[in-house]
C-alpha positions as CSV (number, residue, x, y, z in Angstrom):
1,M,-4.4,-52.4,31.4
2,F,-4.4,-51.6,27.7
3,N,-2.6,-49.2,25.3
4,V,-4.5,-46.0,24.5
5,N,-4.1,-46.9,20.8
6,D,-6.5,-49.8,21.3
7,I,-9.3,-47.5,22.6
8,K,-12.8,-48.1,21.1
9,N,-16.1,-46.4,21.2
10,G,-18.4,-47.6,24.0
11,M,-15.4,-48.8,26.1
12,T,-15.5,-48.0,29.9
13,I,-12.2,-46.9,31.4
14,L,-10.8,-45.8,34.8
15,F,-8.9,-42.5,34.6
16,E,-8.1,-40.0,37.3
17,D,-10.3,-41.9,39.9
18,N,-13.3,-41.6,37.6
19,I,-15.2,-44.0,35.4
20,Y,-15.7,-42.9,31.8
21,T,-17.4,-44.3,28.7
22,V,-15.6,-43.5,25.4
23,L,-18.1,-41.6,23.2
24,E,-15.7,-40.9,20.3
25,F,-12.0,-40.8,19.7
26,S,-9.5,-40.1,16.9
27,H,-5.9,-40.9,16.4
28,V,-4.0,-37.7,15.5
29,K,-0.5,-37.7,14.0
30,P,0.7,-34.1,13.6
31,G,3.4,-33.3,11.1
32,K,5.6,-32.3,14.0
33,G,5.7,-34.0,17.4
34,A,4.4,-37.2,18.8
35,A,1.1,-38.9,17.8
36,F,-1.8,-38.7,20.3
37,V,-5.3,-39.9,20.8
38,Q,-8.1,-37.2,21.3
39,A,-11.1,-38.7,23.0
40,K,-14.6,-37.5,24.1
41,L,-15.5,-39.2,27.4
42,K,-18.7,-39.3,29.5
43,N,-18.2,-39.4,33.3
44,L,-20.6,-42.2,34.4
45,R,-20.8,-40.8,37.9
46,T,-21.7,-37.2,37.1
47,G,-22.9,-37.4,33.5
48,S,-20.5,-34.7,32.4
49,I,-18.7,-34.9,29.0
50,V,-15.0,-34.0,28.8
51,E,-12.4,-34.0,26.0
52,K,-9.1,-35.7,26.9
53,R,-5.8,-35.9,25.0
54,F,-3.6,-39.0,25.6
55,N,0.0,-39.4,24.4
56,S,0.3,-42.6,22.3
57,G,2.3,-44.6,24.9
58,V,-0.2,-44.2,27.8
59,K,-1.7,-47.2,29.4
60,L,-5.3,-47.1,30.6
61,E,-7.3,-49.4,32.8
62,K,-10.6,-51.0,31.7
63,A,-13.5,-50.6,34.1
64,M,-15.6,-53.7,34.4
65,I,-19.2,-52.5,34.5
66,E,-21.8,-55.1,35.5
67,K,-25.2,-54.8,33.9
68,K,-28.1,-56.2,35.9
69,N,-31.6,-56.8,34.4
70,M,-34.0,-55.5,36.9
71,Q,-37.7,-54.7,37.2
72,F,-39.1,-51.5,38.7
73,L,-41.5,-52.5,41.5
74,Y,-42.7,-49.3,43.3
75,A,-41.9,-45.9,44.6
76,T,-42.4,-44.7,48.1
77,G,-41.6,-41.0,48.7
78,D,-38.1,-40.4,47.5
79,S,-37.1,-44.1,47.2
80,Y,-37.5,-46.3,44.1
81,T,-37.4,-50.1,44.5
82,F,-36.1,-52.5,41.9
83,M,-35.8,-56.3,41.9
84,D,-33.1,-58.4,40.2
85,N,-34.9,-60.8,37.8
86,N,-32.5,-63.7,38.6
87,T,-31.9,-63.5,42.3
88,Y,-35.0,-61.6,43.4
89,E,-32.7,-59.4,45.4
90,Q,-34.1,-55.8,45.9
91,L,-32.3,-52.6,45.4
92,E,-33.4,-49.1,46.4
93,L,-32.3,-45.9,44.6
94,T,-33.1,-42.4,45.5
95,S,-34.7,-39.7,43.4
96,A,-31.3,-38.0,43.1
97,Q,-29.6,-41.1,41.8
98,L,-32.2,-41.5,39.1
99,G,-32.5,-37.9,38.0
100,D,-35.1,-37.4,35.3
101,D,-35.2,-41.1,34.5
102,K,-37.7,-41.4,37.4
103,Y,-40.4,-39.9,35.1
104,Y,-40.3,-42.9,32.9
105,L,-40.6,-45.6,35.6
106,K,-43.9,-47.5,35.7
107,D,-44.6,-50.6,37.8
108,G,-43.2,-53.7,36.1
109,L,-40.9,-51.8,33.7
110,E,-37.8,-53.8,32.8
111,V,-34.6,-51.8,33.0
112,I,-30.8,-52.4,33.1
113,I,-28.9,-51.1,36.1
114,T,-25.2,-50.5,35.7
115,V,-23.0,-51.2,38.7
116,Y,-19.2,-50.8,39.2
117,Q,-17.8,-52.6,42.3
118,G,-21.1,-52.3,44.2
119,E,-21.6,-48.6,43.2
120,V,-24.8,-48.0,41.2
121,L,-23.9,-45.8,38.2
122,G,-27.2,-45.5,36.5
123,V,-30.3,-46.9,34.8
124,I,-30.6,-47.8,31.2
125,L,-34.2,-47.4,30.2
126,P,-36.0,-48.9,27.2
127,E,-36.0,-46.6,24.1
128,K,-39.8,-46.0,24.5
129,V,-42.3,-46.4,27.3
130,E,-46.1,-46.4,27.4
131,L,-47.7,-43.9,29.8
132,Q,-51.3,-42.9,30.4
133,I,-52.3,-39.2,30.2
134,I,-53.9,-38.1,33.5
135,A,-54.4,-34.4,32.5
136,T,-54.7,-32.4,29.3
137,E,-56.7,-29.5,27.9
138,P,-59.5,-30.4,25.4
139,A,-58.8,-29.5,21.8
140,V,-59.9,-26.0,20.8
141,K,-62.2,-26.1,17.7
142,G,-60.7,-24.3,14.8
143,N,-57.1,-24.6,15.9
144,T,-55.8,-26.5,12.9
145,T,-52.4,-25.1,12.4
146,N,-49.8,-27.7,11.2
147,N,-48.5,-29.9,14.0
148,A,-50.5,-28.0,16.6
149,Q,-49.7,-29.4,20.1
150,K,-50.8,-29.0,23.7
151,D,-49.3,-29.9,27.1
152,A,-50.3,-33.2,28.7
153,T,-49.3,-34.7,32.1
154,V,-48.7,-38.4,32.2
155,E,-49.1,-40.8,35.2
156,T,-45.5,-40.4,36.3
157,G,-45.7,-36.6,36.5
158,L,-43.8,-36.0,33.2
159,M,-45.1,-33.1,31.0
160,V,-45.3,-34.1,27.3
161,R,-46.3,-32.0,24.3
162,V,-48.9,-34.0,22.4
163,P,-51.0,-33.5,19.2
164,L,-54.5,-31.9,19.7
165,F,-56.4,-35.1,19.1
166,I,-54.9,-36.9,22.1
167,E,-57.4,-37.0,25.1
168,Q,-57.2,-37.5,28.8
169,G,-57.1,-41.2,29.7
170,E,-55.3,-42.3,26.5
171,V,-52.1,-44.3,26.6
172,I,-49.2,-42.8,24.6
173,V,-45.7,-43.9,23.7
174,V,-43.0,-41.6,24.9
175,S,-39.3,-41.5,23.9
176,T,-37.0,-41.9,26.9
177,K,-34.2,-40.0,25.1
178,D,-35.9,-36.6,25.1
179,G,-39.3,-37.1,26.6
180,S,-41.1,-36.5,23.4
181,Y,-44.4,-37.9,22.2
182,A,-43.9,-40.8,19.7
183,S,-47.3,-42.2,19.0
184,R,-50.5,-43.6,20.5
185,A,-50.1,-47.0,22.2
């Protein structure tokens, strides 16, 4: 337990039977009335972001989140298998648990899986991943507008907007934050 006045960005807390990460906070001392802490919190189970106001004497409980370095092994149907790099223990996650993160998973990719008391909360991907283009239209001659782009499908099924000079079979670097093209590999 800790006092709400000791809250910090990035901290994980238990509040109202949910696990939250503190995105940002501010201590507010109005001219009239008691001081309070205004915090923007991200629910680690649902991904939703909420604003909460805590009176200054409130005690909160820290959530001890375990981070495991794991390697993505393979996908079969709706199931994705990961292996712990230290214990070689395997873990299976469903497509629903991964959400859109599944589009960045490639055999052998190193990820961090966050766990709270045996409950898998999510996957932390590397900032960028290298993926091969399996389908894209050829560039149209004469289409030279600034930053002209076309659709391309990568090996994981993700649709990425790429510059016209990128061809099928090339390996590109994709940002895992927003799924955008970063560069050639």
